[in-house]
PDB file with one MODEL, atoms N, CA, C and O in Angstrom:
MODEL        1
ATOM      1  N   MET A   1       3.926  -6.082  16.862  1.00  0.00           N
ATOM      2  CA  MET A   1       3.082  -6.420  15.735  1.00  0.00           C
ATOM      3  C   MET A   1       2.230  -7.642  16.044  1.00  0.00           C
ATOM      4  O   MET A   1       1.057  -7.699  15.675  1.00  0.00           O
ATOM      5  N   ALA A   2       2.824  -8.618  16.722  1.00  0.00           N
ATOM      6  CA  ALA A   2       2.081  -9.828  17.032  1.00  0.00           C
ATOM      7  C   ALA A   2       0.900  -9.520  17.939  1.00  0.00           C
ATOM      8  O   ALA A   2      -0.119 -10.209  17.881  1.00  0.00           O
ATOM      9  N   ALA A   3       1.020  -8.489  18.782  1.00  0.00           N
ATOM     10  CA  ALA A   3      -0.073  -8.127  19.671  1.00  0.00           C
ATOM     11  C   ALA A   3      -1.249  -7.542  18.899  1.00  0.00           C
ATOM     12  O   ALA A   3      -2.386  -7.582  19.370  1.00  0.00           O
ATOM     13  N   LEU A   4      -0.979  -7.000  17.720  1.00  0.00           N
ATOM     14  CA  LEU A   4      -2.047  -6.407  16.929  1.00  0.00           C
ATOM     15  C   LEU A   4      -2.942  -7.456  16.276  1.00  0.00           C
ATOM     16  O   LEU A   4      -4.127  -7.214  16.048  1.00  0.00           O
ATOM     17  N   ILE A   5      -2.371  -8.623  15.978  1.00  0.00           N
ATOM     18  CA  ILE A   5      -3.117  -9.644  15.262  1.00  0.00           C
ATOM     19  C   ILE A   5      -3.836 -10.536  16.263  1.00  0.00           C
ATOM     20  O   ILE A   5      -3.217 -11.142  17.137  1.00  0.00           O
ATOM     21  N   ARG A   6      -5.136 -10.603  16.120  1.00  0.00           N
ATOM     22  CA  ARG A   6      -5.932 -11.444  17.001  1.00  0.00           C
ATOM     23  C   ARG A   6      -5.832 -12.891  16.547  1.00  0.00           C
ATOM     24  O   ARG A   6      -5.526 -13.168  15.387  1.00  0.00           O
ATOM     25  N   ARG A   7      -6.085 -13.788  17.447  1.00  0.00           N
ATOM     26  CA  ARG A   7      -5.993 -15.223  17.160  1.00  0.00           C
ATOM     27  C   ARG A   7      -7.092 -15.610  16.178  1.00  0.00           C
ATOM     28  O   ARG A   7      -8.267 -15.324  16.408  1.00  0.00           O
ATOM     29  N   ALA A   8      -6.712 -16.253  15.093  1.00  0.00           N
ATOM     30  CA  ALA A   8      -7.676 -16.719  14.100  1.00  0.00           C
ATOM     31  C   ALA A   8      -7.757 -18.237  14.172  1.00  0.00           C
ATOM     32  O   ALA A   8      -6.812 -18.897  14.604  1.00  0.00           O
ATOM     33  N   SER A   9      -8.878 -18.780  13.752  1.00  0.00           N
ATOM     34  CA  SER A   9      -9.033 -20.231  13.774  1.00  0.00           C
ATOM     35  C   SER A   9      -8.123 -20.869  12.728  1.00  0.00           C
ATOM     36  O   SER A   9      -7.681 -20.199  11.795  1.00  0.00           O
ATOM     37  N   GLY A  10      -7.843 -22.160  12.884  1.00  0.00           N
ATOM     38  CA  GLY A  10      -6.962 -22.878  11.958  1.00  0.00           C
ATOM     39  C   GLY A  10      -7.466 -22.835  10.533  1.00  0.00           C
ATOM     40  O   GLY A  10      -6.674 -22.723   9.597  1.00  0.00           O
ATOM     41  N   ASN A  11      -8.777 -22.922  10.358  1.00  0.00           N
ATOM     42  CA  ASN A  11      -9.362 -22.879   9.019  1.00  0.00           C
ATOM     43  C   ASN A  11      -9.070 -21.540   8.343  1.00  0.00           C
ATOM     44  O   ASN A  11      -8.756 -21.497   7.154  1.00  0.00           O
ATOM     45  N   VAL A  12      -9.174 -20.467   9.089  1.00  0.00           N
ATOM     46  CA  VAL A  12      -8.910 -19.137   8.548  1.00  0.00           C
ATOM     47  C   VAL A  12      -7.433 -19.009   8.204  1.00  0.00           C
ATOM     48  O   VAL A  12      -7.087 -18.449   7.163  1.00  0.00           O
ATOM     49  N   GLN A  13      -6.558 -19.522   9.065  1.00  0.00           N
ATOM     50  CA  GLN A  13      -5.117 -19.428   8.811  1.00  0.00           C
ATOM     51  C   GLN A  13      -4.723 -20.200   7.554  1.00  0.00           C
ATOM     52  O   GLN A  13      -3.913 -19.713   6.766  1.00  0.00           O
ATOM     53  N   SER A  14      -5.277 -21.388   7.352  1.00  0.00           N
ATOM     54  CA  SER A  14      -4.936 -22.163   6.157  1.00  0.00           C
ATOM     55  C   SER A  14      -5.483 -21.482   4.909  1.00  0.00           C
ATOM     56  O   SER A  14      -4.847 -21.517   3.856  1.00  0.00           O
ATOM     57  N   GLU A  15      -6.662 -20.860   5.016  1.00  0.00           N
ATOM     58  CA  GLU A  15      -7.218 -20.141   3.877  1.00  0.00           C
ATOM     59  C   GLU A  15      -6.349 -18.936   3.522  1.00  0.00           C
ATOM     60  O   GLU A  15      -6.189 -18.600   2.349  1.00  0.00           O
ATOM     61  N   MET A  16      -5.786 -18.285   4.552  1.00  0.00           N
ATOM     62  CA  MET A  16      -4.916 -17.138   4.311  1.00  0.00           C
ATOM     63  C   MET A  16      -3.647 -17.580   3.592  1.00  0.00           C
ATOM     64  O   MET A  16      -3.173 -16.882   2.695  1.00  0.00           O
ATOM     65  N   ARG A  17      -3.093 -18.723   3.969  1.00  0.00           N
ATOM     66  CA  ARG A  17      -1.868 -19.197   3.329  1.00  0.00           C
ATOM     67  C   ARG A  17      -2.108 -19.532   1.860  1.00  0.00           C
ATOM     68  O   ARG A  17      -1.279 -19.211   1.009  1.00  0.00           O
ATOM     69  N   SER A  18      -3.227 -20.168   1.558  1.00  0.00           N
ATOM     70  CA  SER A  18      -3.474 -20.630   0.189  1.00  0.00           C
ATOM     71  C   SER A  18      -3.863 -19.491  -0.749  1.00  0.00           C
ATOM     72  O   SER A  18      -3.538 -19.541  -1.936  1.00  0.00           O
ATOM     73  N   GLY A  19      -4.526 -18.503  -0.262  1.00  0.00           N
ATOM     74  CA  GLY A  19      -4.940 -17.413  -1.135  1.00  0.00           C
ATOM     75  C   GLY A  19      -5.209 -16.157  -0.337  1.00  0.00           C
ATOM     76  O   GLY A  19      -6.357 -15.744  -0.179  1.00  0.00           O
ATOM     77  N   GLU A  20      -4.149 -15.552   0.164  1.00  0.00           N
ATOM     78  CA  GLU A  20      -4.309 -14.397   1.053  1.00  0.00           C
ATOM     79  C   GLU A  20      -5.032 -13.243   0.362  1.00  0.00           C
ATOM     80  O   GLU A  20      -5.865 -12.573   0.973  1.00  0.00           O
ATOM     81  N   ARG A  21      -4.718 -13.018  -0.886  1.00  0.00           N
ATOM     82  CA  ARG A  21      -5.356 -11.913  -1.605  1.00  0.00           C
ATOM     83  C   ARG A  21      -6.865 -12.116  -1.697  1.00  0.00           C
ATOM     84  O   ARG A  21      -7.639 -11.192  -1.449  1.00  0.00           O
ATOM     85  N   GLU A  22      -7.272 -13.316  -2.050  1.00  0.00           N
ATOM     86  CA  GLU A  22      -8.707 -13.603  -2.145  1.00  0.00           C
ATOM     87  C   GLU A  22      -9.373 -13.543  -0.774  1.00  0.00           C
ATOM     88  O   GLU A  22     -10.516 -13.103  -0.647  1.00  0.00           O
ATOM     89  N   PHE A  23      -8.643 -13.991   0.252  1.00  0.00           N
ATOM     90  CA  PHE A  23      -9.184 -13.955   1.605  1.00  0.00           C
ATOM     91  C   PHE A  23      -9.521 -12.530   2.020  1.00  0.00           C
ATOM     92  O   PHE A  23     -10.625 -12.263   2.494  1.00  0.00           O
ATOM     93  N   TRP A  24      -8.549 -11.596   1.840  1.00  0.00           N
ATOM     94  CA  TRP A  24      -8.778 -10.225   2.293  1.00  0.00           C
ATOM     95  C   TRP A  24      -9.761  -9.492   1.383  1.00  0.00           C
ATOM     96  O   TRP A  24     -10.339  -8.486   1.794  1.00  0.00           O
ATOM     97  N   ALA A  25      -9.959  -9.966   0.180  1.00  0.00           N
ATOM     98  CA  ALA A  25     -10.977  -9.380  -0.690  1.00  0.00           C
ATOM     99  C   ALA A  25     -12.379  -9.713  -0.177  1.00  0.00           C
ATOM    100  O   ALA A  25     -13.327  -8.969  -0.427  1.00  0.00           O
ATOM    101  N   LYS A  26     -12.507 -10.835   0.541  1.00  0.00           N
ATOM    102  CA  LYS A  26     -13.811 -11.288   1.029  1.00  0.00           C
ATOM    103  C   LYS A  26     -14.060 -10.963   2.502  1.00  0.00           C
ATOM    104  O   LYS A  26     -15.207 -10.989   2.947  1.00  0.00           O
ATOM    105  N   HIS A  27     -13.008 -10.657   3.270  1.00  0.00           N
ATOM    106  CA  HIS A  27     -13.139 -10.479   4.716  1.00  0.00           C
ATOM    107  C   HIS A  27     -12.733  -9.080   5.151  1.00  0.00           C
ATOM    108  O   HIS A  27     -11.966  -8.397   4.472  1.00  0.00           O
ATOM    109  N   ASP A  28     -13.258  -8.673   6.283  1.00  0.00           N
ATOM    110  CA  ASP A  28     -12.931  -7.384   6.882  1.00  0.00           C
ATOM    111  C   ASP A  28     -11.807  -7.579   7.895  1.00  0.00           C
ATOM    112  O   ASP A  28     -11.855  -8.509   8.700  1.00  0.00           O
ATOM    113  N   SER A  29     -10.799  -6.711   7.862  1.00  0.00           N
ATOM    114  CA  SER A  29      -9.631  -6.868   8.737  1.00  0.00           C
ATOM    115  C   SER A  29      -9.919  -6.527  10.193  1.00  0.00           C
ATOM    116  O   SER A  29      -9.124  -6.878  11.065  1.00  0.00           O
ATOM    117  N   THR A  30     -11.027  -5.855  10.487  1.00  0.00           N
ATOM    118  CA  THR A  30     -11.293  -5.448  11.868  1.00  0.00           C
ATOM    119  C   THR A  30     -11.495  -6.642  12.801  1.00  0.00           C
ATOM    120  O   THR A  30     -11.315  -6.508  14.011  1.00  0.00           O
ATOM    121  N   GLY A  31     -11.858  -7.782  12.274  1.00  0.00           N
ATOM    122  CA  GLY A  31     -12.009  -8.980  13.095  1.00  0.00           C
ATOM    123  C   GLY A  31     -10.682  -9.641  13.415  1.00  0.00           C
ATOM    124  O   GLY A  31     -10.631 -10.526  14.269  1.00  0.00           O
ATOM    125  N   PHE A  32      -9.615  -9.239  12.758  1.00  0.00           N
ATOM    126  CA  PHE A  32      -8.324  -9.896  12.919  1.00  0.00           C
ATOM    127  C   PHE A  32      -7.235  -8.972  13.440  1.00  0.00           C
ATOM    128  O   PHE A  32      -6.267  -9.438  14.039  1.00  0.00           O
ATOM    129  N   ILE A  33      -7.376  -7.678  13.222  1.00  0.00           N
ATOM    130  CA  ILE A  33      -6.342  -6.718  13.613  1.00  0.00           C
ATOM    131  C   ILE A  33      -6.948  -5.677  14.544  1.00  0.00           C
ATOM    132  O   ILE A  33      -8.020  -5.138  14.269  1.00  0.00           O
ATOM    133  N   ASP A  34      -6.266  -5.400  15.634  1.00  0.00           N
ATOM    134  CA  ASP A  34      -6.714  -4.381  16.577  1.00  0.00           C
ATOM    135  C   ASP A  34      -6.160  -3.031  16.097  1.00  0.00           C
ATOM    136  O   ASP A  34      -5.043  -2.651  16.446  1.00  0.00           O
ATOM    137  N   TRP A  35      -6.945  -2.326  15.308  1.00  0.00           N
ATOM    138  CA  TRP A  35      -6.480  -1.071  14.710  1.00  0.00           C
ATOM    139  C   TRP A  35      -6.296   0.027  15.747  1.00  0.00           C
ATOM    140  O   TRP A  35      -5.578   0.991  15.483  1.00  0.00           O
ATOM    141  N   ASP A  36      -6.923  -0.084  16.925  1.00  0.00           N
ATOM    142  CA  ASP A  36      -6.737   0.918  17.975  1.00  0.00           C
ATOM    143  C   ASP A  36      -5.310   0.883  18.541  1.00  0.00           C
ATOM    144  O   ASP A  36      -4.811   1.899  19.024  1.00  0.00           O
ATOM    145  N   ALA A  37      -4.662  -0.274  18.481  1.00  0.00           N
ATOM    146  CA  ALA A  37      -3.296  -0.404  18.984  1.00  0.00           C
ATOM    147  C   ALA A  37      -2.250  -0.114  17.895  1.00  0.00           C
ATOM    148  O   ALA A  37      -1.051  -0.088  18.174  1.00  0.00           O
ATOM    149  N   ALA A  38      -2.706   0.101  16.672  1.00  0.00           N
ATOM    150  CA  ALA A  38      -1.772   0.346  15.564  1.00  0.00           C
ATOM    151  C   ALA A  38      -1.122   1.721  15.695  1.00  0.00           C
ATOM    152  O   ALA A  38      -1.718   2.665  16.214  1.00  0.00           O
ATOM    153  N   GLN A  39       0.107   1.805  15.214  1.00  0.00           N
ATOM    154  CA  GLN A  39       0.847   3.070  15.227  1.00  0.00           C
ATOM    155  C   GLN A  39       1.278   3.405  13.812  1.00  0.00           C
ATOM    156  O   GLN A  39       1.617   2.505  13.044  1.00  0.00           O
ATOM    157  N   PRO A  40       1.271   4.694  13.447  1.00  0.00           N
ATOM    158  CA  PRO A  40       1.712   5.057  12.101  1.00  0.00           C
ATOM    159  C   PRO A  40       3.206   4.785  11.929  1.00  0.00           C
ATOM    160  O   PRO A  40       3.987   4.969  12.863  1.00  0.00           O
ATOM    161  N   ARG A  41       3.591   4.354  10.756  1.00  0.00           N
ATOM    162  CA  ARG A  41       4.993   4.065  10.455  1.00  0.00           C
ATOM    163  C   ARG A  41       5.382   4.764   9.162  1.00  0.00           C
ATOM    164  O   ARG A  41       4.547   5.002   8.289  1.00  0.00           O
ATOM    165  N   LYS A  42       6.662   5.087   9.054  1.00  0.00           N
ATOM    166  CA  LYS A  42       7.203   5.647   7.824  1.00  0.00           C
ATOM    167  C   LYS A  42       8.151   4.627   7.220  1.00  0.00           C
ATOM    168  O   LYS A  42       8.996   4.068   7.919  1.00  0.00           O
ATOM    169  N   PHE A  43       8.015   4.384   5.932  1.00  0.00           N
ATOM    170  CA  PHE A  43       8.885   3.457   5.223  1.00  0.00           C
ATOM    171  C   PHE A  43       9.932   4.279   4.477  1.00  0.00           C
ATOM    172  O   PHE A  43       9.758   4.614   3.305  1.00  0.00           O
ATOM    173  N   THR A  44      11.014   4.595   5.169  1.00  0.00           N
ATOM    174  CA  THR A  44      12.018   5.506   4.620  1.00  0.00           C
ATOM    175  C   THR A  44      12.856   4.863   3.527  1.00  0.00           C
ATOM    176  O   THR A  44      13.450   5.580   2.722  1.00  0.00           O
ATOM    177  N   GLN A  45      12.926   3.546   3.470  1.00  0.00           N
ATOM    178  CA  GLN A  45      13.747   2.873   2.472  1.00  0.00           C
ATOM    179  C   GLN A  45      13.048   2.714   1.122  1.00  0.00           C
ATOM    180  O   GLN A  45      13.684   2.340   0.137  1.00  0.00           O
ATOM    181  N   LEU A  46      11.745   2.996   1.072  1.00  0.00           N
ATOM    182  CA  LEU A  46      11.005   2.855  -0.189  1.00  0.00           C
ATOM    183  C   LEU A  46      11.307   4.023  -1.104  1.00  0.00           C
ATOM    184  O   LEU A  46      11.398   5.170  -0.666  1.00  0.00           O
ATOM    185  N   LYS A  47      11.460   3.718  -2.367  1.00  0.00           N
ATOM    186  CA  LYS A  47      11.693   4.750  -3.362  1.00  0.00           C
ATOM    187  C   LYS A  47      10.547   4.716  -4.368  1.00  0.00           C
ATOM    188  O   LYS A  47      10.069   3.639  -4.724  1.00  0.00           O
ATOM    189  N   PRO A  48      10.103   5.880  -4.826  1.00  0.00           N
ATOM    190  CA  PRO A  48       8.998   5.881  -5.789  1.00  0.00           C
ATOM    191  C   PRO A  48       9.412   5.221  -7.108  1.00  0.00           C
ATOM    192  O   PRO A  48      10.559   5.330  -7.544  1.00  0.00           O
ATOM    193  N   THR A  49       8.473   4.552  -7.714  1.00  0.00           N
ATOM    194  CA  THR A  49       8.727   3.923  -8.996  1.00  0.00           C
ATOM    195  C   THR A  49       8.653   4.976 -10.089  1.00  0.00           C
ATOM    196  O   THR A  49       7.699   5.750 -10.158  1.00  0.00           O
ATOM    197  N   LEU A  50       9.660   4.997 -10.933  1.00  0.00           N
ATOM    198  CA  LEU A  50       9.690   5.938 -12.043  1.00  0.00           C
ATOM    199  C   LEU A  50       9.503   5.170 -13.341  1.00  0.00           C
ATOM    200  O   LEU A  50      10.038   4.076 -13.516  1.00  0.00           O
ATOM    201  N   ARG A  51       8.745   5.754 -14.237  1.00  0.00           N
ATOM    202  CA  ARG A  51       8.513   5.139 -15.529  1.00  0.00           C
ATOM    203  C   ARG A  51       8.595   6.223 -16.589  1.00  0.00           C
ATOM    204  O   ARG A  51       7.993   7.287 -16.446  1.00  0.00           O
ATOM    205  N   THR A  52       9.328   5.958 -17.637  1.00  0.00           N
ATOM    206  CA  THR A  52       9.452   6.903 -18.737  1.00  0.00           C
ATOM    207  C   THR A  52       8.253   6.744 -19.662  1.00  0.00           C
ATOM    208  O   THR A  52       7.866   5.630 -20.014  1.00  0.00           O
ATOM    209  N   ILE A  53       7.676   7.875 -20.046  1.00  0.00           N
ATOM    210  CA  ILE A  53       6.553   7.861 -20.974  1.00  0.00           C
ATOM    211  C   ILE A  53       6.868   8.793 -22.134  1.00  0.00           C
ATOM    212  O   ILE A  53       7.711   9.683 -22.019  1.00  0.00           O
ATOM    213  N   SER A  54       6.201   8.587 -23.223  1.00  0.00           N
ATOM    214  CA  SER A  54       6.383   9.423 -24.397  1.00  0.00           C
ATOM    215  C   SER A  54       5.060  10.132 -24.696  1.00  0.00           C
ATOM    216  O   SER A  54       4.013   9.495 -24.815  1.00  0.00           O
ATOM    217  N   LEU A  55       5.126  11.450 -24.814  1.00  0.00           N
ATOM    218  CA  LEU A  55       3.936  12.244 -25.112  1.00  0.00           C
ATOM    219  C   LEU A  55       4.175  13.088 -26.354  1.00  0.00           C
ATOM    220  O   LEU A  55       5.280  13.580 -26.578  1.00  0.00           O
ATOM    221  N   ARG A  56       3.160  13.247 -27.138  1.00  0.00           N
ATOM    222  CA  ARG A  56       3.235  14.145 -28.274  1.00  0.00           C
ATOM    223  C   ARG A  56       2.522  15.438 -27.880  1.00  0.00           C
ATOM    224  O   ARG A  56       1.307  15.465 -27.687  1.00  0.00           O
ATOM    225  N   LEU A  57       3.309  16.507 -27.765  1.00  0.00           N
ATOM    226  CA  LEU A  57       2.786  17.805 -27.361  1.00  0.00           C
ATOM    227  C   LEU A  57       3.247  18.856 -28.346  1.00  0.00           C
ATOM    228  O   LEU A  57       4.272  18.686 -29.007  1.00  0.00           O
ATOM    229  N   PRO A  58       2.499  19.940 -28.450  1.00  0.00           N
ATOM    230  CA  PRO A  58       2.957  21.038 -29.304  1.00  0.00           C
ATOM    231  C   PRO A  58       4.284  21.595 -28.781  1.00  0.00           C
ATOM    232  O   PRO A  58       4.528  21.610 -27.575  1.00  0.00           O
ATOM    233  N   VAL A  59       5.125  22.046 -29.691  1.00  0.00           N
ATOM    234  CA  VAL A  59       6.458  22.542 -29.342  1.00  0.00           C
ATOM    235  C   VAL A  59       6.357  23.683 -28.329  1.00  0.00           C
ATOM    236  O   VAL A  59       7.152  23.755 -27.393  1.00  0.00           O
ATOM    237  N   SER A  60       5.392  24.563 -28.513  1.00  0.00           N
ATOM    238  CA  SER A  60       5.252  25.692 -27.588  1.00  0.00           C
ATOM    239  C   SER A  60       4.956  25.222 -26.162  1.00  0.00           C
ATOM    240  O   SER A  60       5.457  25.800 -25.197  1.00  0.00           O
ATOM    241  N   MET A  61       4.148  24.184 -26.036  1.00  0.00           N
ATOM    242  CA  MET A  61       3.828  23.656 -24.708  1.00  0.00           C
ATOM    243  C   MET A  61       5.070  23.014 -24.082  1.00  0.00           C
ATOM    244  O   MET A  61       5.303  23.156 -22.881  1.00  0.00           O
ATOM    245  N   ILE A  62       5.860  22.314 -24.886  1.00  0.00           N
ATOM    246  CA  ILE A  62       7.084  21.704 -24.376  1.00  0.00           C
ATOM    247  C   ILE A  62       8.037  22.775 -23.865  1.00  0.00           C
ATOM    248  O   ILE A  62       8.647  22.609 -22.809  1.00  0.00           O
ATOM    249  N   GLU A  63       8.168  23.861 -24.598  1.00  0.00           N
ATOM    250  CA  GLU A  63       9.046  24.956 -24.170  1.00  0.00           C
ATOM    251  C   GLU A  63       8.558  25.557 -22.856  1.00  0.00           C
ATOM    252  O   GLU A  63       9.356  25.852 -21.967  1.00  0.00           O
ATOM    253  N   ASP A  64       7.236  25.739 -22.736  1.00  0.00           N
ATOM    254  CA  ASP A  64       6.671  26.265 -21.482  1.00  0.00           C
ATOM    255  C   ASP A  64       6.934  25.309 -20.316  1.00  0.00           C
ATOM    256  O   ASP A  64       7.249  25.741 -19.207  1.00  0.00           O
ATOM    257  N   LEU A  65       6.803  24.010 -20.577  1.00  0.00           N
ATOM    258  CA  LEU A  65       7.052  23.015 -19.526  1.00  0.00           C
ATOM    259  C   LEU A  65       8.519  23.001 -19.108  1.00  0.00           C
ATOM    260  O   LEU A  65       8.828  22.834 -17.928  1.00  0.00           O
ATOM    261  N   LYS A  66       9.415  23.176 -20.062  1.00  0.00           N
ATOM    262  CA  LYS A  66      10.838  23.231 -19.736  1.00  0.00           C
ATOM    263  C   LYS A  66      11.145  24.431 -18.847  1.00  0.00           C
ATOM    264  O   LYS A  66      11.932  24.329 -17.906  1.00  0.00           O
ATOM    265  N   ILE A  67      10.527  25.555 -19.144  1.00  0.00           N
ATOM    266  CA  ILE A  67      10.737  26.763 -18.331  1.00  0.00           C
ATOM    267  C   ILE A  67      10.214  26.540 -16.910  1.00  0.00           C
ATOM    268  O   ILE A  67      10.893  26.864 -15.935  1.00  0.00           O
ATOM    269  N   LEU A  68       9.007  25.987 -16.800  1.00  0.00           N
ATOM    270  CA  LEU A  68       8.434  25.703 -15.474  1.00  0.00           C
ATOM    271  C   LEU A  68       9.294  24.699 -14.701  1.00  0.00           C
ATOM    272  O   LEU A  68       9.530  24.874 -13.505  1.00  0.00           O
ATOM    273  N   ALA A  69       9.757  23.658 -15.378  1.00  0.00           N
ATOM    274  CA  ALA A  69      10.586  22.649 -14.712  1.00  0.00           C
ATOM    275  C   ALA A  69      11.894  23.275 -14.226  1.00  0.00           C
ATOM    276  O   ALA A  69      12.365  22.963 -13.132  1.00  0.00           O
ATOM    277  N   ASN A  70      12.479  24.157 -15.037  1.00  0.00           N
ATOM    278  CA  ASN A  70      13.717  24.811 -14.649  1.00  0.00           C
ATOM    279  C   ASN A  70      13.492  25.696 -13.420  1.00  0.00           C
ATOM    280  O   ASN A  70      14.336  25.735 -12.525  1.00  0.00           O
ATOM    281  N   LYS A  71      12.363  26.402 -13.369  1.00  0.00           N
ATOM    282  CA  LYS A  71      12.061  27.256 -12.211  1.00  0.00           C
ATOM    283  C   LYS A  71      11.908  26.422 -10.935  1.00  0.00           C
ATOM    284  O   LYS A  71      12.271  26.872  -9.848  1.00  0.00           O
ATOM    285  N   ARG A  72      11.381  25.233 -11.070  1.00  0.00           N
ATOM    286  CA  ARG A  72      11.144  24.367  -9.906  1.00  0.00           C
ATOM    287  C   ARG A  72      12.289  23.386  -9.655  1.00  0.00           C
ATOM    288  O   ARG A  72      12.212  22.541  -8.763  1.00  0.00           O
ATOM    289  N   ASP A  73      13.346  23.508 -10.450  1.00  0.00           N
ATOM    290  CA  ASP A  73      14.515  22.644 -10.334  1.00  0.00           C
ATOM    291  C   ASP A  73      14.144  21.166 -10.464  1.00  0.00           C
ATOM    292  O   ASP A  73      14.583  20.322  -9.683  1.00  0.00           O
ATOM    293  N   VAL A  74      13.322  20.881 -11.478  1.00  0.00           N
ATOM    294  CA  VAL A  74      12.865  19.537 -11.763  1.00  0.00           C
ATOM    295  C   VAL A  74      13.404  19.142 -13.137  1.00  0.00           C
ATOM    296  O   VAL A  74      13.288  19.918 -14.085  1.00  0.00           O
ATOM    297  N   PRO A  75      13.993  17.948 -13.262  1.00  0.00           N
ATOM    298  CA  PRO A  75      14.467  17.537 -14.592  1.00  0.00           C
ATOM    299  C   PRO A  75      13.288  17.312 -15.532  1.00  0.00           C
ATOM    300  O   PRO A  75      12.208  16.903 -15.106  1.00  0.00           O
ATOM    301  N   TYR A  76      13.502  17.578 -16.781  1.00  0.00           N
ATOM    302  CA  TYR A  76      12.449  17.372 -17.770  1.00  0.00           C
ATOM    303  C   TYR A  76      12.909  16.434 -18.841  1.00  0.00           C
ATOM    304  O   TYR A  76      12.154  16.138 -19.768  1.00  0.00           O
TER     305      TYR A  76
ENDMDL
END
């Protein structure tokens, strides 16, 4: 990973520490990262975020959705 990051000047490094989000909003990463040497990675430990929502739907549509979910073995 360290080989991917090109050497940045001290001013750039201090700016990154103080406000990294603002820095990358204003700068292009191609000057700092060698994307040709990058390799794809899989983050197997990450789990999708689930959030419960409430919807008002017609009863007939809910019944149809329950049938579809059951066919696909998905909880509803």
